[in-house]
N, CA, C, O and CB atoms as a CASP TS submission, in Angstrom:
PFRMAT TS
TARGET T0000
AUTHOR 0000-0000-0000
METHOD Language model
MODEL 1
PARENT N/A
ATOM      1  N   MET     1       5.487 -53.509 -54.845  1.00  0.00           N
ATOM      2  CA  MET     1       4.355 -52.745 -54.455  1.00  0.00           C
ATOM      3  C   MET     1       5.023 -51.320 -54.102  1.00  0.00           C
ATOM      4  O   MET     1       4.266 -50.519 -53.554  1.00  0.00           O
ATOM      5  CB  MET     1       3.518 -53.466 -53.186  1.00  0.00           C
ATOM      6  N   ARG     2       6.419 -50.881 -54.361  1.00  0.00           N
ATOM      7  CA  ARG     2       6.921 -49.776 -54.117  1.00  0.00           C
ATOM      8  C   ARG     2       5.949 -48.588 -54.533  1.00  0.00           C
ATOM      9  O   ARG     2       5.484 -48.644 -55.671  1.00  0.00           O
ATOM     10  CB  ARG     2       8.169 -49.773 -54.728  1.00  0.00           C
ATOM     11  N   GLY     3       5.596 -47.510 -53.711  1.00  0.00           N
ATOM     12  CA  GLY     3       4.881 -46.630 -54.111  1.00  0.00           C
ATOM     13  C   GLY     3       3.548 -46.717 -54.496  1.00  0.00           C
ATOM     14  O   GLY     3       2.921 -45.703 -54.800  1.00  0.00           O
ATOM     15  N   ALA     4       3.019 -47.903 -54.514  1.00  0.00           N
ATOM     16  CA  ALA     4       1.777 -48.199 -54.868  1.00  0.00           C
ATOM     17  C   ALA     4       0.738 -47.484 -54.128  1.00  0.00           C
ATOM     18  O   ALA     4       1.056 -47.040 -53.025  1.00  0.00           O
ATOM     19  CB  ALA     4       1.612 -49.504 -54.773  1.00  0.00           C
ATOM     20  N   CYS     5      -0.584 -47.281 -54.603  1.00  0.00           N
ATOM     21  CA  CYS     5      -1.611 -46.686 -54.262  1.00  0.00           C
ATOM     22  C   CYS     5      -2.566 -47.679 -53.871  1.00  0.00           C
ATOM     23  O   CYS     5      -3.218 -48.264 -54.736  1.00  0.00           O
ATOM     24  CB  CYS     5      -2.010 -45.857 -55.205  1.00  0.00           C
ATOM     25  N   LEU     6      -2.735 -47.962 -52.479  1.00  0.00           N
ATOM     26  CA  LEU     6      -3.611 -49.077 -52.045  1.00  0.00           C
ATOM     27  C   LEU     6      -4.770 -48.655 -51.174  1.00  0.00           C
ATOM     28  O   LEU     6      -5.252 -49.439 -50.356  1.00  0.00           O
ATOM     29  CB  LEU     6      -2.810 -50.090 -51.303  1.00  0.00           C
ATOM     30  N   ILE     7      -5.260 -47.322 -51.353  1.00  0.00           N
ATOM     31  CA  ILE     7      -6.145 -46.638 -50.506  1.00  0.00           C
ATOM     32  C   ILE     7      -7.479 -47.582 -50.613  1.00  0.00           C
ATOM     33  O   ILE     7      -7.970 -47.945 -51.682  1.00  0.00           O
ATOM     34  CB  ILE     7      -6.350 -45.026 -50.984  1.00  0.00           C
ATOM     35  N   ALA     8      -7.930 -47.882 -49.433  1.00  0.00           N
ATOM     36  CA  ALA     8      -9.026 -48.805 -49.421  1.00  0.00           C
ATOM     37  C   ALA     8      -9.137 -50.308 -49.945  1.00  0.00           C
ATOM     38  O   ALA     8     -10.171 -50.964 -50.069  1.00  0.00           O
ATOM     39  CB  ALA     8      -9.880 -48.182 -50.031  1.00  0.00           C
ATOM     40  N   ALA     9      -7.863 -50.688 -50.215  1.00  0.00           N
ATOM     41  CA  ALA     9      -7.794 -52.061 -50.815  1.00  0.00           C
ATOM     42  C   ALA     9      -8.035 -53.017 -49.882  1.00  0.00           C
ATOM     43  O   ALA     9      -7.826 -52.778 -48.693  1.00  0.00           O
ATOM     44  CB  ALA     9      -6.543 -52.372 -51.429  1.00  0.00           C
ATOM     45  N   ASP    10      -8.526 -54.273 -50.329  1.00  0.00           N
ATOM     46  CA  ASP    10      -8.758 -55.471 -49.552  1.00  0.00           C
ATOM     47  C   ASP    10      -7.659 -56.406 -49.620  1.00  0.00           C
ATOM     48  O   ASP    10      -7.445 -57.243 -50.497  1.00  0.00           O
ATOM     49  CB  ASP    10      -9.955 -56.133 -49.967  1.00  0.00           C
ATOM     50  N   ALA    11      -6.939 -56.135 -48.496  1.00  0.00           N
ATOM     51  CA  ALA    11      -5.536 -57.177 -48.413  1.00  0.00           C
ATOM     52  C   ALA    11      -5.761 -58.078 -47.333  1.00  0.00           C
ATOM     53  O   ALA    11      -4.782 -58.544 -46.751  1.00  0.00           O
ATOM     54  CB  ALA    11      -4.006 -56.388 -48.076  1.00  0.00           C
ATOM     55  N   ARG    12      -6.791 -58.355 -47.021  1.00  0.00           N
ATOM     56  CA  ARG    12      -7.122 -59.285 -45.827  1.00  0.00           C
ATOM     57  C   ARG    12      -6.306 -60.694 -46.032  1.00  0.00           C
ATOM     58  O   ARG    12      -6.540 -61.414 -47.003  1.00  0.00           O
ATOM     59  CB  ARG    12      -8.842 -59.579 -45.750  1.00  0.00           C
ATOM     60  N   GLY    13      -5.480 -60.973 -45.190  1.00  0.00           N
ATOM     61  CA  GLY    13      -4.951 -62.288 -45.178  1.00  0.00           C
ATOM     62  C   GLY    13      -3.797 -62.510 -46.122  1.00  0.00           C
ATOM     63  O   GLY    13      -3.276 -63.596 -46.378  1.00  0.00           O
ATOM     64  N   VAL    14      -3.463 -61.295 -46.615  1.00  0.00           N
ATOM     65  CA  VAL    14      -2.281 -61.515 -47.787  1.00  0.00           C
ATOM     66  C   VAL    14      -0.987 -61.721 -46.912  1.00  0.00           C
ATOM     67  O   VAL    14      -0.879 -61.337 -45.747  1.00  0.00           O
ATOM     68  CB  VAL    14      -2.057 -60.042 -48.951  1.00  0.00           C
ATOM     69  N   ASP    15      -0.022 -62.380 -47.636  1.00  0.00           N
ATOM     70  CA  ASP    15       1.334 -62.630 -47.272  1.00  0.00           C
ATOM     71  C   ASP    15       2.270 -61.634 -47.822  1.00  0.00           C
ATOM     72  O   ASP    15       2.604 -61.766 -48.999  1.00  0.00           O
ATOM     73  CB  ASP    15       1.728 -63.943 -47.693  1.00  0.00           C
ATOM     74  N   PHE    16       2.812 -60.503 -47.021  1.00  0.00           N
ATOM     75  CA  PHE    16       3.763 -59.475 -47.819  1.00  0.00           C
ATOM     76  C   PHE    16       5.166 -59.739 -47.319  1.00  0.00           C
ATOM     77  O   PHE    16       5.952 -58.836 -47.029  1.00  0.00           O
ATOM     78  CB  PHE    16       3.367 -57.819 -47.557  1.00  0.00           C
ATOM     79  N   THR    17       5.439 -61.063 -47.235  1.00  0.00           N
ATOM     80  CA  THR    17       6.820 -61.630 -46.985  1.00  0.00           C
ATOM     81  C   THR    17       7.780 -60.986 -48.075  1.00  0.00           C
ATOM     82  O   THR    17       7.449 -61.225 -49.236  1.00  0.00           O
ATOM     83  CB  THR    17       6.819 -63.318 -47.089  1.00  0.00           C
ATOM     84  N   ARG    18       8.966 -60.173 -47.881  1.00  0.00           N
ATOM     85  CA  ARG    18       9.721 -59.629 -48.709  1.00  0.00           C
ATOM     86  C   ARG    18       9.233 -58.734 -49.707  1.00  0.00           C
ATOM     87  O   ARG    18       9.819 -58.529 -50.770  1.00  0.00           O
ATOM     88  CB  ARG    18      10.298 -60.479 -49.187  1.00  0.00           C
ATOM     89  N   THR    19       7.858 -58.055 -49.269  1.00  0.00           N
ATOM     90  CA  THR    19       7.450 -56.942 -50.387  1.00  0.00           C
ATOM     91  C   THR    19       7.772 -55.465 -49.847  1.00  0.00           C
ATOM     92  O   THR    19       7.537 -55.025 -48.722  1.00  0.00           O
ATOM     93  CB  THR    19       5.731 -57.027 -50.754  1.00  0.00           C
ATOM     94  N   ASP    20       8.336 -54.849 -50.874  1.00  0.00           N
ATOM     95  CA  ASP    20       8.937 -53.527 -50.554  1.00  0.00           C
ATOM     96  C   ASP    20       7.742 -52.655 -50.495  1.00  0.00           C
ATOM     97  O   ASP    20       7.006 -52.507 -51.471  1.00  0.00           O
ATOM     98  CB  ASP    20      10.043 -53.004 -51.631  1.00  0.00           C
ATOM     99  N   LEU    21       7.558 -52.120 -49.436  1.00  0.00           N
ATOM    100  CA  LEU    21       6.210 -51.178 -49.017  1.00  0.00           C
ATOM    101  C   LEU    21       6.613 -49.693 -49.074  1.00  0.00           C
ATOM    102  O   LEU    21       5.830 -48.785 -48.795  1.00  0.00           O
ATOM    103  CB  LEU    21       5.620 -51.499 -47.361  1.00  0.00           C
ATOM    104  N   ILE    22       7.984 -49.501 -49.485  1.00  0.00           N
ATOM    105  CA  ILE    22       8.316 -47.980 -49.362  1.00  0.00           C
ATOM    106  C   ILE    22       7.404 -47.074 -50.042  1.00  0.00           C
ATOM    107  O   ILE    22       7.281 -47.206 -51.260  1.00  0.00           O
ATOM    108  CB  ILE    22       9.666 -47.672 -49.908  1.00  0.00           C
ATOM    109  N   GLY    23       6.803 -46.250 -49.484  1.00  0.00           N
ATOM    110  CA  GLY    23       6.070 -45.095 -50.261  1.00  0.00           C
ATOM    111  C   GLY    23       4.737 -45.593 -50.627  1.00  0.00           C
ATOM    112  O   GLY    23       4.068 -44.895 -51.390  1.00  0.00           O
ATOM    113  N   ALA    24       4.159 -46.926 -50.103  1.00  0.00           N
ATOM    114  CA  ALA    24       2.936 -47.388 -50.536  1.00  0.00           C
ATOM    115  C   ALA    24       1.858 -46.581 -49.716  1.00  0.00           C
ATOM    116  O   ALA    24       2.204 -46.370 -48.553  1.00  0.00           O
ATOM    117  CB  ALA    24       2.841 -48.943 -50.360  1.00  0.00           C
ATOM    118  N   ASP    25       0.681 -46.107 -50.061  1.00  0.00           N
ATOM    119  CA  ASP    25      -0.296 -45.421 -49.467  1.00  0.00           C
ATOM    120  C   ASP    25      -1.227 -46.343 -48.952  1.00  0.00           C
ATOM    121  O   ASP    25      -2.070 -46.767 -49.742  1.00  0.00           O
ATOM    122  CB  ASP    25      -0.872 -44.503 -50.304  1.00  0.00           C
ATOM    123  N   LEU    26      -1.245 -46.758 -47.728  1.00  0.00           N
ATOM    124  CA  LEU    26      -1.987 -47.703 -46.935  1.00  0.00           C
ATOM    125  C   LEU    26      -3.322 -47.147 -46.275  1.00  0.00           C
ATOM    126  O   LEU    26      -3.946 -47.855 -45.484  1.00  0.00           O
ATOM    127  CB  LEU    26      -1.066 -48.208 -45.865  1.00  0.00           C
ATOM    128  N   ARG    27      -3.721 -45.959 -46.588  1.00  0.00           N
ATOM    129  CA  ARG    27      -4.914 -45.399 -45.938  1.00  0.00           C
ATOM    130  C   ARG    27      -6.096 -46.309 -46.140  1.00  0.00           C
ATOM    131  O   ARG    27      -6.511 -46.648 -47.248  1.00  0.00           O
ATOM    132  CB  ARG    27      -5.232 -44.000 -46.478  1.00  0.00           C
ATOM    133  N   ASP    28      -6.649 -46.709 -44.889  1.00  0.00           N
ATOM    134  CA  ASP    28      -7.952 -47.442 -44.834  1.00  0.00           C
ATOM    135  C   ASP    28      -7.776 -48.754 -45.707  1.00  0.00           C
ATOM    136  O   ASP    28      -8.802 -49.312 -46.095  1.00  0.00           O
ATOM    137  CB  ASP    28      -9.203 -46.492 -45.403  1.00  0.00           C
ATOM    138  N   THR    29      -6.696 -49.213 -45.996  1.00  0.00           N
ATOM    139  CA  THR    29      -6.268 -50.828 -46.353  1.00  0.00           C
ATOM    140  C   THR    29      -6.703 -51.714 -45.373  1.00  0.00           C
ATOM    141  O   THR    29      -6.270 -51.689 -44.221  1.00  0.00           O
ATOM    142  CB  THR    29      -4.683 -51.111 -46.455  1.00  0.00           C
ATOM    143  N   ASP    30      -7.521 -52.476 -45.769  1.00  0.00           N
ATOM    144  CA  ASP    30      -7.959 -53.614 -44.880  1.00  0.00           C
ATOM    145  C   ASP    30      -6.878 -54.725 -44.814  1.00  0.00           C
ATOM    146  O   ASP    30      -6.869 -55.591 -45.688  1.00  0.00           O
ATOM    147  CB  ASP    30      -9.324 -54.237 -45.413  1.00  0.00           C
ATOM    148  N   ILE    31      -6.008 -54.733 -43.855  1.00  0.00           N
ATOM    149  CA  ILE    31      -4.790 -55.821 -43.695  1.00  0.00           C
ATOM    150  C   ILE    31      -5.229 -56.733 -42.528  1.00  0.00           C
ATOM    151  O   ILE    31      -4.364 -57.427 -41.996  1.00  0.00           O
ATOM    152  CB  ILE    31      -3.205 -55.076 -43.309  1.00  0.00           C
ATOM    153  N   ARG    32      -6.468 -56.786 -42.101  1.00  0.00           N
ATOM    154  CA  ARG    32      -6.917 -57.909 -41.156  1.00  0.00           C
ATOM    155  C   ARG    32      -6.335 -59.091 -41.552  1.00  0.00           C
ATOM    156  O   ARG    32      -6.498 -59.468 -42.712  1.00  0.00           O
ATOM    157  CB  ARG    32      -8.398 -58.126 -41.095  1.00  0.00           C
ATOM    158  N   GLY    33      -5.631 -59.786 -40.714  1.00  0.00           N
ATOM    159  CA  GLY    33      -5.039 -61.291 -40.806  1.00  0.00           C
ATOM    160  C   GLY    33      -3.824 -61.349 -41.794  1.00  0.00           C
ATOM    161  O   GLY    33      -3.290 -62.421 -42.081  1.00  0.00           O
ATOM    162  N   ALA    34      -3.388 -60.075 -42.330  1.00  0.00           N
ATOM    163  CA  ALA    34      -2.323 -59.997 -43.203  1.00  0.00           C
ATOM    164  C   ALA    34      -0.986 -60.228 -42.515  1.00  0.00           C
ATOM    165  O   ALA    34      -0.815 -59.718 -41.408  1.00  0.00           O
ATOM    166  CB  ALA    34      -2.355 -58.720 -43.866  1.00  0.00           C
ATOM    167  N   ASP    35      -0.037 -60.945 -43.072  1.00  0.00           N
ATOM    168  CA  ASP    35       1.059 -61.010 -42.615  1.00  0.00           C
ATOM    169  C   ASP    35       2.336 -59.959 -43.028  1.00  0.00           C
ATOM    170  O   ASP    35       3.043 -60.188 -44.010  1.00  0.00           O
ATOM    171  CB  ASP    35       1.256 -62.221 -42.852  1.00  0.00           C
ATOM    172  N   LEU    36       2.502 -58.972 -42.293  1.00  0.00           N
ATOM    173  CA  LEU    36       3.503 -57.923 -42.552  1.00  0.00           C
ATOM    174  C   LEU    36       4.730 -57.909 -42.000  1.00  0.00           C
ATOM    175  O   LEU    36       5.525 -56.996 -42.225  1.00  0.00           O
ATOM    176  CB  LEU    36       3.069 -56.829 -42.255  1.00  0.00           C
ATOM    177  N   SER    37       5.001 -58.948 -41.207  1.00  0.00           N
ATOM    178  CA  SER    37       6.169 -59.297 -40.242  1.00  0.00           C
ATOM    179  C   SER    37       7.439 -59.495 -41.078  1.00  0.00           C
ATOM    180  O   SER    37       8.514 -59.378 -40.490  1.00  0.00           O
ATOM    181  CB  SER    37       5.863 -60.671 -39.365  1.00  0.00           C
ATOM    182  N   LYS    38       7.431 -59.745 -42.214  1.00  0.00           N
ATOM    183  CA  LYS    38       8.613 -59.886 -43.152  1.00  0.00           C
ATOM    184  C   LYS    38       8.629 -58.881 -44.228  1.00  0.00           C
ATOM    185  O   LYS    38       9.479 -59.047 -45.103  1.00  0.00           O
ATOM    186  CB  LYS    38       8.637 -61.242 -43.795  1.00  0.00           C
ATOM    187  N   SER    39       7.885 -57.925 -44.314  1.00  0.00           N
ATOM    188  CA  SER    39       7.809 -56.970 -45.437  1.00  0.00           C
ATOM    189  C   SER    39       9.022 -55.891 -45.169  1.00  0.00           C
ATOM    190  O   SER    39       9.497 -55.695 -44.051  1.00  0.00           O
ATOM    191  CB  SER    39       6.254 -56.229 -45.497  1.00  0.00           C
ATOM    192  N   ILE    40       9.372 -55.340 -46.153  1.00  0.00           N
ATOM    193  CA  ILE    40      10.612 -54.367 -45.960  1.00  0.00           C
ATOM    194  C   ILE    40      10.078 -52.919 -46.271  1.00  0.00           C
ATOM    195  O   ILE    40       9.220 -52.756 -47.139  1.00  0.00           O
ATOM    196  CB  ILE    40      11.943 -54.761 -47.031  1.00  0.00           C
ATOM    197  N   PHE    41      10.568 -51.933 -45.592  1.00  0.00           N
ATOM    198  CA  PHE    41      10.454 -50.544 -45.679  1.00  0.00           C
ATOM    199  C   PHE    41       9.036 -50.181 -45.357  1.00  0.00           C
ATOM    200  O   PHE    41       8.482 -49.282 -45.991  1.00  0.00           O
ATOM    201  CB  PHE    41      10.877 -50.045 -47.027  1.00  0.00           C
ATOM    202  N   LEU    42       8.331 -50.933 -44.263  1.00  0.00           N
ATOM    203  CA  LEU    42       6.930 -50.666 -43.783  1.00  0.00           C
ATOM    204  C   LEU    42       7.410 -49.534 -42.373  1.00  0.00           C
ATOM    205  O   LEU    42       8.289 -49.654 -41.520  1.00  0.00           O
ATOM    206  CB  LEU    42       5.972 -52.412 -43.275  1.00  0.00           C
ATOM    207  N   THR    43       6.529 -48.605 -42.587  1.00  0.00           N
ATOM    208  CA  THR    43       6.704 -47.588 -41.531  1.00  0.00           C
ATOM    209  C   THR    43       5.421 -47.628 -40.499  1.00  0.00           C
ATOM    210  O   THR    43       4.375 -48.193 -40.818  1.00  0.00           O
ATOM    211  CB  THR    43       6.860 -46.095 -42.246  1.00  0.00           C
ATOM    212  N   GLN    44       5.584 -47.036 -39.352  1.00  0.00           N
ATOM    213  CA  GLN    44       4.426 -46.917 -38.531  1.00  0.00           C
ATOM    214  C   GLN    44       3.594 -45.911 -39.098  1.00  0.00           C
ATOM    215  O   GLN    44       2.375 -46.046 -38.998  1.00  0.00           O
ATOM    216  CB  GLN    44       4.739 -46.612 -37.137  1.00  0.00           C
ATOM    217  N   SER    45       4.044 -44.987 -39.640  1.00  0.00           N
ATOM    218  CA  SER    45       2.777 -43.863 -40.039  1.00  0.00           C
ATOM    219  C   SER    45       1.970 -45.013 -41.120  1.00  0.00           C
ATOM    220  O   SER    45       0.749 -45.035 -40.964  1.00  0.00           O
ATOM    221  CB  SER    45       3.468 -41.992 -41.058  1.00  0.00           C
ATOM    222  N   GLN    46       2.398 -45.740 -41.942  1.00  0.00           N
ATOM    223  CA  GLN    46       1.590 -46.588 -42.848  1.00  0.00           C
ATOM    224  C   GLN    46       0.692 -47.388 -42.095  1.00  0.00           C
ATOM    225  O   GLN    46      -0.471 -47.457 -42.493  1.00  0.00           O
ATOM    226  CB  GLN    46       2.412 -47.466 -43.703  1.00  0.00           C
ATOM    227  N   ILE    47       1.063 -48.059 -40.984  1.00  0.00           N
ATOM    228  CA  ILE    47       0.126 -49.071 -40.178  1.00  0.00           C
ATOM    229  C   ILE    47      -0.795 -48.024 -39.473  1.00  0.00           C
ATOM    230  O   ILE    47      -1.978 -48.357 -39.417  1.00  0.00           O
ATOM    231  CB  ILE    47       0.999 -50.166 -38.985  1.00  0.00           C
ATOM    232  N   ASN    48      -0.472 -46.847 -38.937  1.00  0.00           N
ATOM    233  CA  ASN    48      -1.380 -46.014 -38.335  1.00  0.00           C
ATOM    234  C   ASN    48      -2.473 -45.820 -39.037  1.00  0.00           C
ATOM    235  O   ASN    48      -3.524 -45.807 -38.396  1.00  0.00           O
ATOM    236  CB  ASN    48      -0.896 -44.891 -38.040  1.00  0.00           C
ATOM    237  N   VAL    49      -2.541 -45.605 -40.613  1.00  0.00           N
ATOM    238  CA  VAL    49      -3.741 -45.483 -41.283  1.00  0.00           C
ATOM    239  C   VAL    49      -4.292 -46.615 -41.867  1.00  0.00           C
ATOM    240  O   VAL    49      -5.273 -46.434 -42.589  1.00  0.00           O
ATOM    241  CB  VAL    49      -3.641 -44.608 -42.179  1.00  0.00           C
ATOM    242  N   ALA    50      -3.827 -47.868 -41.695  1.00  0.00           N
ATOM    243  CA  ALA    50      -4.737 -48.956 -42.144  1.00  0.00           C
ATOM    244  C   ALA    50      -5.434 -49.643 -41.275  1.00  0.00           C
ATOM    245  O   ALA    50      -5.184 -49.383 -40.098  1.00  0.00           O
ATOM    246  CB  ALA    50      -4.146 -49.845 -42.792  1.00  0.00           C
ATOM    247  N   LYS    51      -6.339 -50.548 -41.511  1.00  0.00           N
ATOM    248  CA  LYS    51      -7.164 -51.189 -40.655  1.00  0.00           C
ATOM    249  C   LYS    51      -6.706 -52.738 -40.580  1.00  0.00           C
ATOM    250  O   LYS    51      -6.772 -53.487 -41.554  1.00  0.00           O
ATOM    251  CB  LYS    51      -8.625 -50.981 -41.126  1.00  0.00           C
ATOM    252  N   GLY    52      -6.266 -53.101 -39.391  1.00  0.00           N
ATOM    253  CA  GLY    52      -5.943 -54.313 -38.877  1.00  0.00           C
ATOM    254  C   GLY    52      -6.638 -54.954 -37.725  1.00  0.00           C
ATOM    255  O   GLY    52      -7.606 -54.469 -37.139  1.00  0.00           O
ATOM    256  N   ASP    53      -6.130 -55.948 -37.489  1.00  0.00           N
ATOM    257  CA  ASP    53      -6.763 -56.702 -36.262  1.00  0.00           C
ATOM    258  C   ASP    53      -5.739 -57.426 -35.508  1.00  0.00           C
ATOM    259  O   ASP    53      -4.552 -57.391 -35.834  1.00  0.00           O
ATOM    260  CB  ASP    53      -7.863 -57.750 -36.689  1.00  0.00           C
ATOM    261  N   ILE    54      -6.236 -58.158 -34.384  1.00  0.00           N
ATOM    262  CA  ILE    54      -5.219 -58.788 -33.587  1.00  0.00           C
ATOM    263  C   ILE    54      -4.548 -59.938 -34.255  1.00  0.00           C
ATOM    264  O   ILE    54      -3.628 -60.532 -33.692  1.00  0.00           O
ATOM    265  CB  ILE    54      -5.784 -59.232 -32.338  1.00  0.00           C
ATOM    266  N   ASN    55      -5.032 -60.311 -35.587  1.00  0.00           N
ATOM    267  CA  ASN    55      -4.436 -61.187 -36.293  1.00  0.00           C
ATOM    268  C   ASN    55      -3.467 -60.770 -37.426  1.00  0.00           C
ATOM    269  O   ASN    55      -2.862 -61.552 -38.159  1.00  0.00           O
ATOM    270  CB  ASN    55      -5.372 -61.906 -36.721  1.00  0.00           C
ATOM    271  N   THR    56      -3.419 -59.598 -37.455  1.00  0.00           N
ATOM    272  CA  THR    56      -2.484 -58.750 -38.198  1.00  0.00           C
ATOM    273  C   THR    56      -0.876 -59.160 -37.740  1.00  0.00           C
ATOM    274  O   THR    56      -0.625 -59.116 -36.536  1.00  0.00           O
ATOM    275  CB  THR    56      -2.872 -57.101 -37.848  1.00  0.00           C
ATOM    276  N   LYS    57       0.152 -59.536 -38.644  1.00  0.00           N
ATOM    277  CA  LYS    57       1.246 -59.787 -38.074  1.00  0.00           C
ATOM    278  C   LYS    57       2.221 -58.418 -38.413  1.00  0.00           C
ATOM    279  O   LYS    57       2.320 -58.016 -39.572  1.00  0.00           O
ATOM    280  CB  LYS    57       1.745 -61.210 -38.582  1.00  0.00           C
ATOM    281  N   LEU    58       2.788 -57.880 -37.503  1.00  0.00           N
ATOM    282  CA  LEU    58       3.664 -56.836 -37.782  1.00  0.00           C
ATOM    283  C   LEU    58       5.161 -57.071 -37.499  1.00  0.00           C
ATOM    284  O   LEU    58       5.554 -58.000 -36.795  1.00  0.00           O
ATOM    285  CB  LEU    58       3.218 -55.729 -37.063  1.00  0.00           C
ATOM    286  N   PRO    59       5.929 -56.221 -38.058  1.00  0.00           N
ATOM    287  CA  PRO    59       7.351 -56.661 -37.849  1.00  0.00           C
ATOM    288  C   PRO    59       7.650 -55.992 -36.179  1.00  0.00           C
ATOM    289  O   PRO    59       6.960 -55.109 -35.668  1.00  0.00           O
ATOM    290  CB  PRO    59       8.508 -55.924 -39.264  1.00  0.00           C
ATOM    291  N   SER    60       8.592 -56.525 -35.666  1.00  0.00           N
ATOM    292  CA  SER    60       8.714 -56.391 -34.344  1.00  0.00           C
ATOM    293  C   SER    60       9.040 -54.923 -33.948  1.00  0.00           C
ATOM    294  O   SER    60       8.909 -54.480 -32.807  1.00  0.00           O
ATOM    295  CB  SER    60       9.706 -57.331 -33.886  1.00  0.00           C
ATOM    296  N   SER    61       9.439 -54.289 -34.925  1.00  0.00           N
ATOM    297  CA  SER    61       9.939 -52.833 -34.747  1.00  0.00           C
ATOM    298  C   SER    61       8.711 -51.706 -34.841  1.00  0.00           C
ATOM    299  O   SER    61       8.850 -50.503 -34.623  1.00  0.00           O
ATOM    300  CB  SER    61      11.084 -52.516 -35.966  1.00  0.00           C
ATOM    301  N   LEU    62       7.495 -52.373 -35.211  1.00  0.00           N
ATOM    302  CA  LEU    62       6.217 -51.584 -35.354  1.00  0.00           C
ATOM    303  C   LEU    62       5.282 -51.921 -34.208  1.00  0.00           C
ATOM    304  O   LEU    62       5.377 -52.994 -33.613  1.00  0.00           O
ATOM    305  CB  LEU    62       5.497 -51.887 -36.736  1.00  0.00           C
ATOM    306  N   THR    63       4.397 -51.018 -33.905  1.00  0.00           N
ATOM    307  CA  THR    63       3.517 -51.327 -32.913  1.00  0.00           C
ATOM    308  C   THR    63       2.070 -51.005 -33.347  1.00  0.00           C
ATOM    309  O   THR    63       1.822 -50.020 -34.043  1.00  0.00           O
ATOM    310  CB  THR    63       3.908 -50.616 -31.689  1.00  0.00           C
ATOM    311  N   ARG    64       1.134 -51.853 -32.922  1.00  0.00           N
ATOM    312  CA  ARG    64      -0.247 -51.407 -33.219  1.00  0.00           C
ATOM    313  C   ARG    64      -0.864 -50.218 -32.777  1.00  0.00           C
ATOM    314  O   ARG    64      -0.607 -49.894 -31.617  1.00  0.00           O
ATOM    315  CB  ARG    64      -1.019 -52.260 -32.830  1.00  0.00           C
ATOM    316  N   PRO    65      -1.656 -49.453 -33.463  1.00  0.00           N
ATOM    317  CA  PRO    65      -1.906 -48.383 -33.276  1.00  0.00           C
ATOM    318  C   PRO    65      -2.932 -48.519 -32.268  1.00  0.00           C
ATOM    319  O   PRO    65      -3.708 -49.475 -32.251  1.00  0.00           O
ATOM    320  CB  PRO    65      -2.137 -47.736 -34.376  1.00  0.00           C
ATOM    321  N   ILE    66      -2.952 -47.310 -31.190  1.00  0.00           N
ATOM    322  CA  ILE    66      -3.867 -47.271 -29.928  1.00  0.00           C
ATOM    323  C   ILE    66      -5.126 -46.641 -30.269  1.00  0.00           C
ATOM    324  O   ILE    66      -5.169 -45.571 -30.875  1.00  0.00           O
ATOM    325  CB  ILE    66      -3.235 -46.483 -28.719  1.00  0.00           C
ATOM    326  N   GLY    67      -6.162 -47.288 -29.890  1.00  0.00           N
ATOM    327  CA  GLY    67      -7.475 -46.446 -30.059  1.00  0.00           C
ATOM    328  C   GLY    67      -8.240 -46.712 -31.445  1.00  0.00           C
ATOM    329  O   GLY    67      -9.270 -46.097 -31.720  1.00  0.00           O
ATOM    330  N   TYR    68      -7.759 -47.521 -32.169  1.00  0.00           N
ATOM    331  CA  TYR    68      -8.306 -48.258 -33.296  1.00  0.00           C
ATOM    332  C   TYR    68      -9.449 -49.217 -33.091  1.00  0.00           C
ATOM    333  O   TYR    68      -9.273 -49.998 -32.156  1.00  0.00           O
ATOM    334  CB  TYR    68      -7.281 -48.975 -33.860  1.00  0.00           C
ATOM    335  N   ASP    69     -10.522 -49.329 -33.718  1.00  0.00           N
ATOM    336  CA  ASP    69     -11.488 -50.323 -33.299  1.00  0.00           C
ATOM    337  C   ASP    69     -11.030 -51.512 -33.794  1.00  0.00           C
ATOM    338  O   ASP    69     -11.175 -52.516 -33.097  1.00  0.00           O
ATOM    339  CB  ASP    69     -12.861 -50.078 -33.728  1.00  0.00           C
ATOM    340  N   LEU    70     -10.408 -51.607 -35.062  1.00  0.00           N
ATOM    341  CA  LEU    70     -10.040 -52.990 -35.719  1.00  0.00           C
ATOM    342  C   LEU    70      -8.700 -53.412 -35.067  1.00  0.00           C
ATOM    343  O   LEU    70      -8.461 -54.565 -34.709  1.00  0.00           O
ATOM    344  CB  LEU    70      -9.869 -52.894 -37.434  1.00  0.00           C
ATOM    345  N   PHE    71      -7.758 -52.255 -34.935  1.00  0.00           N
ATOM    346  CA  PHE    71      -6.508 -52.634 -34.555  1.00  0.00           C
ATOM    347  C   PHE    71      -6.452 -52.648 -33.033  1.00  0.00           C
ATOM    348  O   PHE    71      -5.411 -52.963 -32.456  1.00  0.00           O
ATOM    349  CB  PHE    71      -5.496 -51.746 -35.165  1.00  0.00           C
TER
END
């Protein structure tokens, strides 16, 4: 998924284990319930523009955005 354009994609509940997300555009991507905890090259800025919820699993190095309705 390196460099993939995932703008507004539906990725609810997807398991991203060992998925290379470097350069992937996650703007408005629905990652509610997705497991990104073991993805690689995921950045805070990618998470900040995606739409997740309390069931979205993130790597321990990243934080949920503050002030987002879904996150």
